[in-house]
C-alpha positions as CSV (number, residue, x, y, z in Angstrom):
1,M,-202.9,-67.0,220.9
2,N,-203.0,-64.0,223.2
3,I,-200.1,-62.5,225.1
4,E,-200.7,-62.2,228.8
5,F,-198.9,-59.8,231.2
6,I,-197.1,-60.3,234.5
7,T,-195.8,-57.4,236.5
8,S,-195.3,-59.1,239.9
9,R,-192.1,-60.9,240.8
10,Q,-194.2,-63.1,243.2
11,N,-196.6,-64.3,240.5
12,P,-197.0,-68.1,240.8
13,K,-195.8,-68.6,237.2
14,I,-192.6,-66.7,238.0
15,L,-192.1,-68.7,241.2
16,E,-192.6,-71.9,239.2
17,A,-190.0,-70.8,236.7
18,I,-187.5,-70.1,239.5
19,S,-188.2,-73.5,241.0
20,L,-187.0,-75.2,237.8
21,K,-183.4,-74.1,238.6
22,D,-183.4,-77.1,241.0
23,R,-182.8,-80.4,239.4
24,K,-185.1,-82.3,241.7
25,N,-188.0,-80.0,240.8
26,R,-187.3,-80.4,237.1
27,R,-187.5,-84.2,237.5
28,E,-190.7,-84.1,239.5
29,K,-192.5,-81.7,237.2
30,G,-191.1,-83.1,233.9
31,L,-190.1,-79.6,232.9
32,F,-186.9,-77.8,232.0
33,F,-186.0,-74.3,230.8
34,F,-183.7,-72.4,228.5
35,E,-183.1,-68.9,227.3
36,G,-182.3,-67.0,224.2
37,K,-183.7,-66.3,220.7
38,K,-181.6,-69.0,218.9
39,L,-182.6,-71.8,221.3
40,F,-186.3,-70.6,221.0
41,E,-186.1,-70.8,217.2
42,E,-184.4,-74.2,217.4
43,A,-187.2,-75.4,219.8
44,L,-189.8,-74.3,217.3
45,N,-188.0,-76.0,214.4
46,R,-187.5,-79.3,216.2
47,G,-191.0,-79.6,217.7
48,V,-190.1,-79.2,221.4
49,P,-193.2,-79.3,223.6
50,L,-193.0,-75.7,224.8
51,Q,-195.3,-74.9,227.8
52,T,-194.6,-71.3,228.8
53,V,-192.7,-68.4,227.3
54,F,-191.7,-65.2,229.3
55,A,-190.4,-62.3,227.2
56,L,-189.4,-58.7,227.5
57,E,-191.3,-56.4,225.0
58,K,-188.2,-56.3,222.8
59,A,-188.0,-60.1,222.6
60,L,-191.7,-61.1,222.2
61,P,-192.2,-63.8,219.6
62,T,-193.2,-62.7,216.1
63,K,-196.7,-63.4,214.8
64,E,-195.2,-66.2,212.7
65,Q,-193.5,-67.7,215.7
66,M,-196.6,-67.5,217.8
67,E,-198.5,-69.5,215.1
68,R,-195.9,-72.3,215.4
69,L,-196.2,-72.6,219.2
70,P,-198.1,-75.6,220.7
71,A,-201.8,-74.7,221.2
72,D,-201.5,-75.0,225.0
73,C,-198.3,-72.9,225.3
74,R,-198.8,-69.6,227.2
75,V,-196.9,-66.4,226.4
76,F,-196.3,-63.8,229.0
77,A,-194.9,-60.3,228.6
78,V,-192.8,-59.2,231.6
79,N,-191.0,-56.1,232.7
80,D,-187.3,-56.0,233.3
81,S,-187.6,-56.4,237.1
82,V,-189.6,-59.6,236.7
83,Y,-187.2,-61.0,234.0
84,Q,-184.2,-60.3,236.2
85,K,-185.9,-62.5,238.8
86,I,-185.9,-65.6,236.5
87,T,-182.9,-65.2,234.2
88,E,-179.5,-66.9,234.7
89,E,-177.8,-64.9,231.9
90,K,-175.4,-62.1,232.5
91,S,-176.6,-60.3,229.4
92,P,-180.0,-61.8,228.7
93,E,-181.8,-61.4,225.4
94,G,-185.1,-61.3,227.2
95,L,-186.6,-64.7,226.2
96,F,-187.1,-67.4,228.8
97,C,-188.8,-70.7,227.8
98,I,-190.2,-73.6,229.8
99,A,-190.7,-76.9,228.0
100,K,-191.8,-80.5,228.8
101,T,-189.0,-83.1,228.9
102,I,-188.5,-84.7,225.5
103,D,-189.7,-88.3,226.0
104,K,-189.6,-89.0,222.3
105,Y,-185.8,-88.9,222.2
106,H,-184.7,-89.1,225.8
107,K,-185.1,-92.3,227.8
108,F,-184.3,-92.7,231.5
109,A,-184.2,-96.4,232.2
110,T,-182.1,-99.5,232.6
111,I,-181.1,-101.1,229.3
112,Y,-183.4,-104.1,230.0
113,N,-186.5,-101.7,229.9
114,I,-185.7,-100.6,226.4
115,P,-185.0,-103.7,224.3
116,S,-185.6,-101.9,221.0
117,S,-183.3,-99.0,221.7
118,F,-180.0,-100.6,220.7
119,S,-181.3,-102.2,217.4
120,A,-179.3,-103.2,214.4
121,S,-179.9,-99.8,212.9
122,R,-177.6,-98.3,215.6
123,K,-174.2,-98.3,213.8
124,S,-172.4,-95.5,215.7
125,L,-172.8,-95.0,219.4
126,L,-171.0,-93.1,222.2
127,M,-171.2,-93.9,225.9
128,A,-170.2,-91.2,228.4
129,V,-169.5,-92.4,231.9
130,S,-169.5,-90.0,234.9
131,L,-169.2,-86.9,232.7
132,R,-169.9,-84.3,235.4
133,D,-169.6,-80.9,233.7
134,P,-172.8,-79.8,231.9
135,G,-170.8,-77.7,229.4
136,N,-168.9,-80.8,228.4
137,L,-172.0,-82.8,228.2
138,G,-173.7,-80.2,226.0
139,T,-170.7,-80.2,223.7
140,V,-170.7,-84.0,223.5
141,I,-174.4,-83.9,222.5
142,R,-173.6,-81.2,219.8
143,S,-170.8,-83.4,218.4
144,A,-172.9,-86.5,218.5
145,V,-175.4,-84.8,216.2
146,A,-172.8,-83.3,214.0
147,F,-171.0,-86.6,213.4
148,G,-173.9,-88.9,212.9
149,C,-174.0,-90.7,216.3
150,D,-177.1,-92.9,216.2
151,E,-177.5,-92.9,220.0
152,L,-175.7,-91.3,223.0
153,I,-175.7,-93.4,226.1
154,L,-175.1,-91.7,229.5
155,S,-174.4,-93.2,232.9
156,A,-176.9,-92.0,235.5
157,D,-174.3,-90.0,237.3
158,C,-173.5,-87.8,234.4
159,A,-174.4,-84.1,234.5
160,D,-178.1,-83.3,234.3
161,L,-179.3,-83.6,230.7
162,Y,-181.8,-80.8,231.3
163,S,-179.5,-78.3,233.1
164,S,-179.7,-74.9,231.4
165,K,-175.9,-75.1,230.9
166,T,-176.2,-78.4,229.1
167,V,-179.0,-77.1,226.9
168,R,-177.0,-73.9,226.1
169,A,-173.8,-75.8,225.3
170,S,-175.7,-78.2,223.0
171,M,-176.9,-75.3,220.9
172,G,-180.3,-76.9,220.5
173,T,-179.1,-80.3,219.3
174,L,-180.3,-81.7,222.6
175,F,-183.9,-81.2,221.4
176,D,-183.8,-84.2,219.0
177,C,-180.7,-86.2,219.8
178,P,-181.4,-89.8,220.8
179,I,-180.1,-90.2,224.3
180,T,-180.5,-93.1,226.8
181,V,-179.5,-92.7,230.5
182,V,-178.7,-96.1,232.1
183,Q,-178.2,-97.1,235.7
184,D,-176.1,-100.2,235.1
185,T,-173.1,-99.4,232.9
186,E,-171.6,-102.9,233.1
187,S,-174.8,-104.6,232.0
188,T,-175.1,-102.0,229.2
189,I,-171.7,-102.8,227.8
190,K,-172.4,-106.6,228.0
191,E,-175.7,-106.1,226.2
192,L,-174.1,-104.0,223.5
193,K,-171.4,-106.7,222.9
194,E,-174.0,-109.5,222.8
195,G,-175.9,-107.5,220.3
196,G,-172.9,-107.4,217.9
197,V,-171.6,-104.0,218.9
198,A,-167.8,-103.6,219.2
199,V,-167.2,-101.5,222.4
200,Y,-164.0,-99.6,222.7
201,A,-162.8,-97.7,225.8
202,S,-160.9,-94.5,225.3
203,A,-157.9,-95.0,227.7
204,L,-154.2,-95.3,227.8
205,R,-153.1,-98.9,228.2
206,R,-150.2,-100.9,226.8
207,D,-152.4,-102.8,224.6
208,A,-154.4,-99.8,223.4
209,Q,-154.6,-99.2,219.6
210,K,-154.2,-95.9,217.9
211,L,-157.5,-94.6,216.9
212,C,-156.4,-94.2,213.3
213,D,-155.4,-97.9,213.2
214,L,-158.8,-99.1,214.5
215,E,-160.6,-101.6,212.2
216,N,-163.9,-100.3,210.8
217,R,-166.7,-102.3,212.4
218,P,-170.3,-102.3,211.3
219,H,-171.5,-101.5,214.8
220,C,-169.3,-99.5,217.1
221,C,-169.6,-97.8,220.5
222,F,-166.8,-95.6,222.1
223,L,-166.6,-95.1,225.8
224,V,-165.3,-91.8,227.3
225,G,-165.0,-91.2,231.1
226,N,-164.9,-88.6,233.8
227,E,-163.0,-85.4,233.2
228,G,-160.5,-86.0,235.9
229,H,-160.4,-89.8,236.5
230,G,-161.2,-91.3,233.1
231,L,-162.9,-94.7,232.9
232,P,-163.1,-97.2,235.8
233,E,-160.8,-100.2,235.2
234,E,-163.7,-102.7,235.5
235,L,-165.5,-101.0,232.6
236,I,-162.4,-101.0,230.5
237,D,-161.9,-104.7,231.1
238,L,-165.4,-105.4,229.8
239,C,-164.8,-103.7,226.5
240,S,-163.9,-105.3,223.2
241,G,-160.7,-103.2,223.2
242,T,-159.0,-100.0,224.1
243,V,-158.1,-97.0,221.8
244,F,-156.1,-93.8,222.3
245,I,-155.9,-90.6,220.4
246,P,-152.3,-89.9,219.3
247,M,-151.0,-86.5,220.3
248,T,-147.8,-84.6,220.9
249,E,-145.7,-85.1,224.0
250,Q,-146.4,-81.5,225.1
251,A,-150.0,-82.5,225.9
252,E,-150.8,-85.0,228.6
253,S,-154.5,-85.4,227.8
254,L,-157.5,-83.9,226.1
255,N,-160.7,-82.4,227.4
256,A,-163.3,-85.2,227.6
257,S,-165.7,-83.5,225.2
258,I,-162.9,-82.9,222.7
259,A,-161.8,-86.5,222.9
260,A,-165.4,-87.6,222.4
261,S,-165.7,-85.3,219.4
262,I,-162.6,-86.8,217.8
263,L,-163.8,-90.4,218.4
264,L,-167.1,-89.6,216.8
265,Y,-165.5,-87.9,213.8
266,S,-163.2,-90.8,213.2
267,R,-166.3,-93.0,212.9
268,F,-168.1,-90.5,210.8
269,V,-165.5,-90.3,208.1
270,Q,-165.4,-94.1,207.8
271,Q,-169.1,-94.4,206.9
């Protein structure tokens, strides 16, 4: 595989890279981008379909890394001026990657279009509803992988799965985390329950159980809501029950991603 050179900030490849900063363009082209040596190595390890790599001379892939790239991936060496045109980092490492969206693990559909997704093998699930901050979403993905979540379900109005901030916060776990994005959250909850999954909303209600007192069920899904407003009442009403995380009186609430992490950990240690 040869390394090509780009010296113009107006090169079509550079302009395409810039266009991917727009969510609409990412969706239309089926591409996303990320930066940094660690994410690049994680992408190689996890078989991400890399399409293009832009690198400063100091950050060019090694011979061993080049051999692990997909056969159709192109590698471009760029100067500092060109790299500054595409980077979003304040202190960039000089490695910018474009990849195809990961259809193997990430599904964008209503639940009815994916009947095999929520199978009996899915024992631990988490559903995030209206989680808007990409950093929080990336952290939830990272925790989902760390604590053995079999599938992460996202409502369609969550932060962009392929935002560079989401990818960065996930620390590469996004690359092979099973994720389903659903349009109809109410139908999804009903389908899960009909499939034998106990669905618990994380919310403060009089009848809510302490998380530590929750019965261990064979198949369980926790719901977490928006950072500021939590879960809609109509979704809570559809769930099998409600749980809360005990905490001191000095704290009114937890960050949504931290709450999700605790919920997943509680399930992990029960397995």
